[in-house]
C-alpha positions in Angstrom: -17.8 -4.3 7.4 -14.3 -4.0 6.3 -12.2 -0.9 7.4 -8.3 0.1 6.5 -6.9 3.1 7.9 -3.4 4.4 6.6 -0.8 6.0 8.6 2.5 7.6 9.1 4.6 10.8 8.3 3.4 13.2 5.6 6.4 14.2 4.7 9.5 12.6 3.6 13.0 13.9 3.0 14.6 12.7 -0.5 16.8 9.5 -0.6 15.0 8.7 2.8 12.5 5.9 3.4 9.1 6.3 2.9 7.0 4.0 5.7 3.1 3.5 5.7 1.2 1.6 7.8 -2.3 -0.3 7.1 -4.7 -1.2 9.8 -7.3 -3.4 8.8 -10.3 -3.6 11.0 -13.8 -5.7 9.9 -11.8 -8.6 8.5 -8.4 -10.3 8.9 -5.7 -9.9 6.9 -5.0 -13.9 6.7 -8.4 -14.9 5.6 -8.7 -17.1 2.3 -8.4 -15.5 -0.5 -8.1 -12.0 -0.2 -5.3 -9.8 -0.8 -3.9 -6.2 0.8 -2.3 -3.8 -1.4 -0.7 -0.5 -1.9 -1.6 1.6 -4.4 -0.6 5.3 -4.8 -2.1 8.2 -7.0 0.8 11.4 -7.9 -0.9 14.7 -8.9 -2.8 14.9 -11.5 -2.1 11.2 -12.8 -3.8 7.9 -12.7 -3.6 5.3 -9.7 -0.7 3.0 -9.6 -0.4 -0.2 -7.7 2.6 -0.5 -5.9 2.5 -4.1 -4.3 0.6 -6.3 -2.1 0.6 -9.4 0.4 -1.7 -12.2 0.2 -3.8 -13.5 3.0 -0.9 -16.4 2.9 1.8 -13.7 3.5 3.5 -14.2 0.0 4.3 -10.5 -1.7 3.8 -9.1 -5.2 5.0 -5.8 -6.5 5.1 -3.9 -9.3 8.3 -4.1 -12.1 8.9 -0.7 -12.1 8.9 -0.1 -8.5 10.4 -3.7 -7.1 13.7 -2.6 -6.4 13.2 -0.3 -3.6 9.9 -1.3 -2.6 8.6 -4.1 0.5 5.8 -4.8 1.8 5.4 -7.0 5.1 2.6 -7.7 8.2 1.7 -8.2 11.4 -0.8 -10.6 11.6 -1.6 -9.7 15.8 -2.2 -6.4 14.7 -4.1 -7.1 11.6 -1.5 -4.8 9.9 0.8 -4.9 6.9 3.2 -1.9 5.9 4.6 -0.2 3.0 8.5 0.3 2.3 9.7 2.6 -0.4 13.3 3.2 -0.2 15.3 6.2 -1.9 11.8 8.1 -2.7 12.4 11.0 -4.8 10.0 14.2 -5.7 7.8 11.7 -7.8 7.0 9.5 -5.1 4.5 12.4 -3.8 1.1 11.2 -4.3 -1.9 9.8 -2.0 -1.1 6.5 -1.1 -4.0 4.1 -0.7 -4.7 0.9 1.4 -7.1 -1.6 -0.2 -8.2 -5.4 -0.1 -9.1 -7.6 -3.5 -9.9 -10.7 -4.9 -8.6 -12.1 -7.4 -4.8 -12.4 -9.6 -5.0 -9.0 -11.3 -3.8 -6.8 -8.6 -3.4 -3.8 -11.0 -6.8 -4.1 -11.9 -8.4 -1.3 -9.9 -11.8 -3.4 -10.4 -11.0 -5.8 -8.1 -10.9 -3.6 -4.8 -13.7 -3.9 -2.7 -12.8 -2.1 0.2 -10.2 1.1 0.3 -8.5 3.1 3.0 -9.2 6.9 3.0 -5.4 7.5 1.7 -2.8 9.2 3.1 -0.6 12.4 1.6 2.9 12.0 1.7 5.1 14.6 0.5 8.9 14.1 -0.5 10.4 17.4 0.0 13.8 18.3 1.1 
């Protein structure tokens, strides 16, 4: 069974960079034809797809976040990471990593495995 675990600081100051790591077990992040996404849910709002890295290493981002989002991976550790620059209070959310299949990254129905989520609060 595939398991995903988010990790990283739970508190980030405004204007700084949010950095999270997703550790995957039970499956390789390089296995055809899966992709690996970061998804977040602000308080009282719905799920928002942020970006993804596919099995080949190619990355894709939400247009609204592309300018300050970067996703990378370390295949030796079976991990992928999220960096979100210049955070504001509106970036406070529960952040999830998840595995999906297909090409509609924004469709939450395409994800079969999710991490438990990690709370990140932006505050000074």
